[in-house]
Phi, psi and omega in degrees: 000125181282140177275139179287135178287141178297141180292139179287135180295140174286135179300146180265141173276191184300317181296313180296321179294323179296314179297320179296317182294318179299316178297320179296316181289334178292331180278327184194139176293147180218160174278165178301315181298318182293318179295319179297322178300317180291319180294327183301327180288345182248349185273167174293155178281156175082199186296326181298316179294320179296318179296319180296317179295320178300315181295320179295316180297318178299315181294320179296323177293319179297325179277359181065028176273338186228123182203116176294328179296312179294321178300311182299318181295313181293316180299315181297318180299315181295314183293327180278310187280325183259317182272341178066031179280151177284168185301318185293324179294316180295322177301312180298315182297317180297318181292327177293334180272000175097010177284136183299149184302315182294320179294320177300313183299313183291323179295315182289325178299318179289315185292324185254010186304315184252019182276132173276107187298322180295317179296320179294321178297321178293324177293322177296317179300317180294318181297320180275357180056043178282131183270149178291130180302143179201167176075197185295333182264018184302318182295315180296318180292327178295316178298319179296318178297316179300316180295322178296319181290325175297316180292336178278358173099015181263148181286157180297328178296315179294320180296318179301318180294321178296313181294322179299320182293342179282353178055051180280158175301149182303321182294334179289334181263007180301127180088351177261110185240145178294133179077022179290185182287129179273146178280145176263359182242118184238010183273124180220128181308322182299319180289320181298319183294336183268359181293134182259344183271154182293339181295336182295345181247028184299330187269010178289146175282148177279000000 
């Protein structure tokens, strides 16, 4: 017995796209780029669809339903205050979500202006229940801890201070130097899976 193919969705015009966008934003805040990506799958092809999406985005902004500035501020607050992520991690995440470079820079400058990076790193360690390296595998565990903190967005200088305060054996800190080269890659499946805020799933399809 042959299975019936699912019917293809009819493309939505401007009115339909607006209703779809409002419903999408009611469930979760999104950036302009992310919302446009979702609407594109439901819009007409070609210039007609592009014009309809442009009109919807303009109207949503006028109604204050859509704002990259508000998204960046709220996302940064949650990631910093609840997830305890460092500035560099939040910067990377915001840019991946389509927030403009200048807006990312100004948002992070304000949010992290008075933040003690070392103290925030310690809060992150406590939240993740990371144990202090010890025993024969102390050096290997120290490197693993350093890499996790780099991926969480902390500078090598701040990480060095945290590790130094643990009073680890000298051999455990071998190769770990204050002011060393910072990693530009902070994405780790383990960290993603542990995110508790809804923003971590911004790129899911509806």
